[in-house]
N, CA and C atoms as a LAMMPS dump frame, in Angstrom:
ITEM: TIMESTEP
0
ITEM: NUMBER OF ATOMS
384
ITEM: BOX BOUNDS ff ff ff
-5.0000000000000000e+02 5.0000000000000000e+02
-5.0000000000000000e+02 5.0000000000000000e+02
-5.0000000000000000e+02 5.0000000000000000e+02
ITEM: ATOMS id mol type element x y z
1 1 1 N 0.607 -1.292 0.023
2 1 2 C 0.155 -0.024 -0.119
3 1 3 C 0.917 1.25 -0.061
4 2 1 N 0.681 2.308 -0.716
5 2 2 C 1.287 3.564 -1.139
6 2 3 C 0.796 4.227 0.061
7 3 1 N 1.825 5.346 0.674
8 3 2 C 1.517 6.059 1.724
9 3 3 C 1.074 7.387 1.113
10 4 1 N 0.348 8.09 1.679
11 4 2 C -0.168 9.393 0.938
12 4 3 C 0.814 10.543 1.599
13 5 1 N 1.055 11.712 0.853
14 5 2 C 1.839 12.624 1.13
15 5 3 C 1.851 12.962 2.742
16 6 1 N 0.507 13.022 2.943
17 6 2 C 0.258 13.482 4.398
18 6 3 C 0.621 12.595 5.395
19 7 1 N 0.592 11.162 5.169
20 7 2 C 0.971 10.093 5.835
21 7 3 C 2.65 10.215 6.381
22 8 1 N 3.259 10.485 5.017
23 8 2 C 4.737 10.638 5.191
24 8 3 C 5.256 11.784 5.714
25 9 1 N 4.189 12.935 5.742
26 9 2 C 4.597 14.295 6.319
27 9 3 C 4.259 14.01 7.915
28 10 1 N 3.209 13.171 8.071
29 10 2 C 2.935 13.171 9.736
30 10 3 C 4.28 12.432 10.311
31 11 1 N 4.723 11.446 9.803
32 11 2 C 6 10.64 10.141
33 11 3 C 7.113 11.518 10.197
34 12 1 N 7.355 12.115 9.329
35 12 2 C 8.81 13.013 8.998
36 12 3 C 8.69 14.226 10.03
37 13 1 N 7.471 14.774 10.171
38 13 2 C 7.39 15.76 11.223
39 13 3 C 7.458 15.293 12.588
40 14 1 N 6.694 14.395 12.732
41 14 2 C 7.008 13.975 14.19
42 14 3 C 8.431 13.308 14.545
43 15 1 N 9.027 12.963 13.53
44 15 2 C 10.633 12.573 13.862
45 15 3 C 11.449 13.678 13.875
46 16 1 N 11.261 14.709 13.316
47 16 2 C 12.288 15.791 13.393
48 16 3 C 11.69 17.188 14.41
49 17 1 N 10.265 17.14 14.161
50 17 2 C 9.618 18.228 15.21
51 17 3 C 8.537 17.688 15.953
52 18 1 N 8.797 16.83 16.735
53 18 2 C 7.587 16.339 17.665
54 18 3 C 6.549 17.237 18.155
55 19 1 N 5.296 16.878 18.033
56 19 2 C 4.304 17.959 18.262
57 19 3 C 3.828 18.988 17.603
58 20 1 N 4.675 19.546 16.529
59 20 2 C 4.424 20.507 15.696
60 20 3 C 3.008 20.708 14.977
61 21 1 N 2.61 19.513 14.545
62 21 2 C 1.233 19.651 14.097
63 21 3 C 0.335 19.995 15.019
64 22 1 N -0.007 19.367 16.299
65 22 2 C -0.821 19.395 17.21
66 22 3 C -0.603 21.078 17.782
67 23 1 N 0.618 21.522 17.761
68 23 2 C 0.622 23.081 18.125
69 23 3 C 0.511 23.689 17.217
70 24 1 N 0.334 23.745 16.206
71 24 2 C -0.161 24.578 15.025
72 24 3 C -1.655 24.425 14.972
73 25 1 N -2.077 23.107 15.294
74 25 2 C -3.654 23.106 15.37
75 25 3 C -4.301 24.174 16.539
76 26 1 N -3.632 23.527 17.62
77 26 2 C -4.233 24.318 18.887
78 26 3 C -4.007 25.946 18.833
79 27 1 N -3.26 26.165 18.013
80 27 2 C -2.96 27.777 18.022
81 27 3 C -3.899 28.312 16.705
82 28 1 N -3.953 27.707 15.493
83 28 2 C -4.559 28.312 14.44
84 28 3 C -5.861 27.695 14.082
85 29 1 N -6.186 26.294 14.772
86 29 2 C -7.208 25.417 13.933
87 29 3 C -8.427 26.218 14.101
88 30 1 N -8.731 26.855 15.171
89 30 2 C -10.205 27.617 15.182
90 30 3 C -9.955 28.402 14.17
91 31 1 N -9.253 29.07 13.679
92 31 2 C -9.337 30.186 12.554
93 31 3 C -9.314 29.422 11.35
94 32 1 N -8.228 28.557 10.99
95 32 2 C -8 27.678 9.857
96 32 3 C -8.238 26.291 9.923
97 33 1 N -9.244 25.674 9.996
98 33 2 C -9.548 24.198 10.289
99 33 3 C -8.36 23.379 9.103
100 34 1 N -7.731 22.796 9.274
101 34 2 C -6.929 21.958 8.26
102 34 3 C -5.557 22.457 7.927
103 35 1 N -5.29 23.701 8.604
104 35 2 C -3.912 24.48 8.204
105 35 3 C -2.939 23.378 8.626
106 36 1 N -2.895 22.943 9.894
107 36 2 C -1.862 22.248 10.285
108 36 3 C -1.288 21.047 9.657
109 37 1 N -2.281 20.224 9.213
110 37 2 C -2.433 19.16 8.291
111 37 3 C -1.728 19.739 6.977
112 38 1 N -2.347 20.737 6.423
113 38 2 C -1.661 21.108 5.159
114 38 3 C -0.223 21.628 5.418
115 39 1 N 0.283 22.261 6.318
116 39 2 C 1.759 22.457 6.677
117 39 3 C 2.357 21.031 6.489
118 40 1 N 1.673 20.284 7.319
119 40 2 C 2.502 18.938 7.436
120 40 3 C 2.481 18.034 6.181
121 41 1 N 1.519 18.032 5.213
122 41 2 C 1.432 17.603 3.78
123 41 3 C 2.422 18.003 2.953
124 42 1 N 2.238 19.464 2.877
125 42 2 C 3.152 20.078 1.895
126 42 3 C 4.583 20.277 2.345
127 43 1 N 4.821 20.688 3.516
128 43 2 C 6.205 21.142 3.538
129 43 3 C 7.241 19.796 4.081
130 44 1 N 6.388 18.965 4.898
131 44 2 C 7.111 17.693 5.085
132 44 3 C 6.77 16.244 4.049
133 45 1 N 5.618 16.238 3.663
134 45 2 C 5.268 15.099 2.686
135 45 3 C 5.549 15.398 1.604
136 46 1 N 5.52 16.668 1.078
137 46 2 C 5.714 16.866 -0.291
138 46 3 C 7.216 17.72 -0.686
139 47 1 N 7.607 18.15 0
140 47 2 C 8.963 18.957 0.301
141 47 3 C 10.278 18.315 0.639
142 48 1 N 10.188 18.211 2.159
143 48 2 C 11.121 17.6 2.824
144 48 3 C 11.556 16.021 2.533
145 49 1 N 10.464 15.416 2.149
146 49 2 C 10.448 13.899 1.82
147 49 3 C 10.89 13.612 0.155
148 50 1 N 11.057 14.66 -0.71
149 50 2 C 11.476 14.588 -1.906
150 50 3 C 12.535 13.906 -1.901
151 51 1 N 12.78 13.031 -3.018
152 51 2 C 14.04 12.373 -3.416
153 51 3 C 14.885 13.643 -4.185
154 52 1 N 16.012 13.223 -4.588
155 52 2 C 17.055 14.191 -5.064
156 52 3 C 17.696 15.048 -4.33
157 53 1 N 17.484 15.409 -3.204
158 53 2 C 18.362 16.18 -2.183
159 53 3 C 18.542 15.886 -0.767
160 54 1 N 19.497 15.199 -0.286
161 54 2 C 19.376 14.743 1.076
162 54 3 C 18.672 15.861 2.09
163 55 1 N 17.997 15.162 2.968
164 55 2 C 17.164 15.847 3.898
165 55 3 C 18.236 17.035 4.843
166 56 1 N 19.269 16.727 5.231
167 56 2 C 20.273 17.563 5.66
168 56 3 C 20.672 18.863 4.814
169 57 1 N 20.853 18.272 3.46
170 57 2 C 20.884 19.721 2.737
171 57 3 C 19.619 20.65 2.516
172 58 1 N 18.568 20.137 2.621
173 58 2 C 17.353 20.505 2.51
174 58 3 C 17.271 21.599 3.688
175 59 1 N 17.628 21.195 4.761
176 59 2 C 17.421 21.878 5.91
177 59 3 C 18.636 23.09 5.925
178 60 1 N 19.847 22.809 5.536
179 60 2 C 20.759 23.889 5.199
180 60 3 C 19.812 25.057 4.198
181 61 1 N 19.26 24.552 3.466
182 61 2 C 18.845 25.7 2.624
183 61 3 C 17.812 26.419 3.029
184 62 1 N 16.908 25.703 3.931
185 62 2 C 15.831 26.185 4.547
186 62 3 C 16.563 27.278 5.788
187 63 1 N 17.512 26.825 6.467
188 63 2 C 18.108 27.78 7.249
189 63 3 C 18.6 28.84 6.63
190 64 1 N 19.339 28.566 5.73
191 64 2 C 19.992 29.826 4.931
192 64 3 C 19.052 30.925 4.326
193 65 1 N 17.714 30.459 3.587
194 65 2 C 16.751 31.347 3.125
195 65 3 C 15.923 32.017 4.599
196 66 1 N 15.752 31.282 5.686
197 66 2 C 15.113 31.899 6.835
198 66 3 C 16.009 33.002 7.476
199 67 1 N 17.126 32.758 7.593
200 67 2 C 18.279 33.677 7.944
201 67 3 C 18.444 35.213 7.225
202 68 1 N 18.356 34.783 5.701
203 68 2 C 18.444 36.145 4.853
204 68 3 C 17.064 36.512 4.908
205 69 1 N 15.951 35.995 5.283
206 69 2 C 14.582 36.726 5.342
207 69 3 C 14.595 37.766 6.482
208 70 1 N 15.496 37.578 7.672
209 70 2 C 15.68 38.221 8.754
210 70 3 C 14.935 37.858 9.752
211 71 1 N 15.073 38.742 11.046
212 71 2 C 14.589 38.441 12.276
213 71 3 C 13.185 38.017 12.381
214 72 1 N 12.371 38.442 11.329
215 72 2 C 10.901 38.164 11.412
216 72 3 C 10.535 36.67 11.338
217 73 1 N 11.381 36.04 11.07
218 73 2 C 11.484 34.211 10.814
219 73 3 C 12.002 33.762 12.012
220 74 1 N 12.508 34.2 13.013
221 74 2 C 13.17 33.763 14.175
222 74 3 C 12.285 32.354 14.779
223 75 1 N 11.071 32.436 14.821
224 75 2 C 10.342 31.228 15.182
225 75 3 C 10.648 29.913 14.344
226 76 1 N 10.275 30.099 13.174
227 76 2 C 10.559 28.977 12.025
228 76 3 C 11.94 28.689 11.99
229 77 1 N 12.903 29.538 12.26
230 77 2 C 14.485 29.464 11.957
231 77 3 C 14.753 28.309 13.419
232 78 1 N 14.35 28.728 14.44
233 78 2 C 14.478 27.86 15.552
234 78 3 C 14.148 26.555 15.323
235 79 1 N 12.809 26.201 14.991
236 79 2 C 12.554 25.075 14.64
237 79 3 C 13.091 24.096 13.498
238 80 1 N 13.508 24.943 12.558
239 80 2 C 14.298 24.392 11.504
240 80 3 C 15.843 23.99 12.091
241 81 1 N 16.488 25.145 12.827
242 81 2 C 17.863 24.496 13.338
243 81 3 C 17.77 23.074 14.172
244 82 1 N 16.755 23.06 14.828
245 82 2 C 16.334 21.947 15.602
246 82 3 C 16.079 20.943 14.738
247 83 1 N 15.453 20.641 13.729
248 83 2 C 15.097 19.885 12.906
249 83 3 C 16.422 19.216 12.033
250 84 1 N 17.357 20.475 11.697
251 84 2 C 18.518 20.265 11
252 84 3 C 19.413 19.159 11.952
253 85 1 N 19.349 19.716 13.185
254 85 2 C 20.276 18.866 14.148
255 85 3 C 19.947 17.6 13.945
256 86 1 N 18.498 17.066 13.926
257 86 2 C 18.092 16.049 14.006
258 86 3 C 18.447 14.943 12.659
259 87 1 N 18.448 16.003 11.798
260 87 2 C 18.667 15.547 10.413
261 87 3 C 20.115 15.413 9.946
262 88 1 N 21.235 15.729 11.213
263 88 2 C 22.718 15.478 11.147
264 88 3 C 23.496 16.501 10.841
265 89 1 N 23.047 17.696 11.01
266 89 2 C 23.728 18.826 10.873
267 89 3 C 24.557 19.181 11.848
268 90 1 N 26.005 19.348 11.982
269 90 2 C 26.397 20.026 12.936
270 90 3 C 26.156 21.499 13.548
271 91 1 N 26.75 21.806 14.514
272 91 2 C 26.557 23.292 15
273 91 3 C 27.257 24.052 14.042
274 92 1 N 28.555 23.463 13.679
275 92 2 C 29.673 24.199 12.912
276 92 3 C 28.949 24.574 11.479
277 93 1 N 28.383 23.503 11.141
278 93 2 C 27.709 23.827 9.613
279 93 3 C 26.539 24.678 9.702
280 94 1 N 25.8 24.863 10.734
281 94 2 C 24.719 25.639 10.775
282 94 3 C 25.286 27.125 11.093
283 95 1 N 26.088 27.098 11.916
284 95 2 C 26.735 28.532 12.102
285 95 3 C 27.238 29.146 10.824
286 96 1 N 28.13 28.305 10.195
287 96 2 C 28.579 28.827 8.738
288 96 3 C 27.633 29.036 7.763
289 97 1 N 26.484 28.404 7.383
290 97 2 C 25.233 28.494 6.669
291 97 3 C 24.62 29.805 7.216
292 98 1 N 24.532 30.04 8.572
293 98 2 C 24.093 31.291 8.773
294 98 3 C 24.685 32.614 8.424
295 99 1 N 26.069 32.292 9.013
296 99 2 C 27.128 33.549 8.54
297 99 3 C 27.092 33.618 7.156
298 100 1 N 27.051 32.657 6.363
299 100 2 C 27.118 33.155 4.822
300 100 3 C 26.062 34.077 4.188
301 101 1 N 25.002 33.947 5.136
302 101 2 C 23.868 34.855 4.806
303 101 3 C 24.007 36.189 5.091
304 102 1 N 25.203 36.769 5.663
305 102 2 C 25.572 37.873 5.979
306 102 3 C 25.675 38.692 4.636
307 103 1 N 25.907 38.053 3.736
308 103 2 C 26.279 38.532 2.221
309 103 3 C 24.86 38.73 1.528
310 104 1 N 23.761 38.204 2.04
311 104 2 C 22.73 38.204 1.269
312 104 3 C 21.62 38.995 1.987
313 105 1 N 21.519 38.643 3.339
314 105 2 C 20.46 39.204 4.166
315 105 3 C 21.241 40.465 5.063
316 106 1 N 22.381 40.783 5.005
317 106 2 C 22.821 41.595 5.729
318 106 3 C 23.574 41.019 7.103
319 107 1 N 24.367 41.719 7.776
320 107 2 C 24.956 41.558 9.253
321 107 3 C 23.877 41.415 10.227
322 108 1 N 22.968 42.377 10.386
323 108 2 C 21.929 42.164 11.204
324 108 3 C 21.136 40.688 11.351
325 109 1 N 20.796 40.413 10.096
326 109 2 C 20.257 39.1 9.85
327 109 3 C 20.944 37.98 10.246
328 110 1 N 22.045 38.005 9.915
329 110 2 C 23.137 36.75 10.246
330 110 3 C 23.406 36.914 11.7
331 111 1 N 23.597 37.914 12.313
332 111 2 C 23.531 38.024 13.758
333 111 3 C 22.411 37.323 14.313
334 112 1 N 21.233 37.841 13.974
335 112 2 C 20.126 37.568 14.801
336 112 3 C 19.897 36.091 14.384
337 113 1 N 20.349 35.472 13.456
338 113 2 C 20.31 33.93 12.753
339 113 3 C 21.258 33.085 13.977
340 114 1 N 22.345 33.704 14.161
341 114 2 C 23.222 32.957 15.225
342 114 3 C 22.777 32.943 16.713
343 115 1 N 22.188 34.281 16.844
344 115 2 C 21.62 34.394 18.219
345 115 3 C 20.112 33.138 18.187
346 116 1 N 19.75 33.026 17.117
347 116 2 C 18.842 31.798 17.457
348 116 3 C 19.448 30.55 17.487
349 117 1 N 20.286 30.233 16.846
350 117 2 C 21.237 29.117 16.516
351 117 3 C 21.835 28.748 18.125
352 118 1 N 22.27 29.874 18.82
353 118 2 C 22.733 29.599 20.069
354 118 3 C 21.693 29.236 21.231
355 119 1 N 20.497 29.916 20.76
356 119 2 C 19.63 29.606 21.854
357 119 3 C 19.017 27.849 21.711
358 120 1 N 19.046 27.516 20.344
359 120 2 C 18.616 26.144 20.051
360 120 3 C 19.836 25.411 20.625
361 121 1 N 20.995 25.487 20.426
362 121 2 C 22.168 24.854 20.905
363 121 3 C 22.045 24.642 22.328
364 122 1 N 21.781 25.643 23.159
365 122 2 C 21.549 25.967 24.813
366 122 3 C 20.443 24.829 24.974
367 123 1 N 19.365 24.839 24.397
368 123 2 C 18.297 24.132 24.79
369 123 3 C 18.635 22.414 24.57
370 124 1 N 19.517 22.157 23.64
371 124 2 C 19.952 20.712 23.436
372 124 3 C 20.846 20.516 24.395
373 125 1 N 21.656 21.34 25.101
374 125 2 C 22.431 20.96 26.079
375 125 3 C 21.48 20.686 27.296
376 126 1 N 20.694 21.49 27.574
377 126 2 C 20.006 21.134 28.751
378 126 3 C 19.223 19.908 28.759
379 127 1 N 18.785 19.527 27.461
380 127 2 C 17.965 18.406 27.219
381 127 3 C 18.945 17.129 27.5
382 128 1 N 20.214 17.198 27.528
383 128 2 C 21.215 16.058 27.582
384 128 3 C 21.284 15.8 28.91
């Protein structure tokens, strides 16, 4: 039996960001029924699960893009830094990716990104 993109997305999102779908549903479900499932289906089932680019590389691209977009993406950046760590990215790889974005998003965006990364890394250490 072939799995749907929603089933694939649910499994991948729970592996990388446990509880994300429930959190989105709790926050936005009353306004946008189905929004959480749509995010899981599209972002995880149709994008992150695609063949052709390793998951860790998809996370590098996502971290770079969110960093370059600037501080307004901090919550999403932190979620994706944590997911990237679970996908095998080192702290150094994440830091270098964020710093590279100083060329494209500017120094403030890169510094904000590094601060977000430090917060994620500190939470990892507390969890250990």
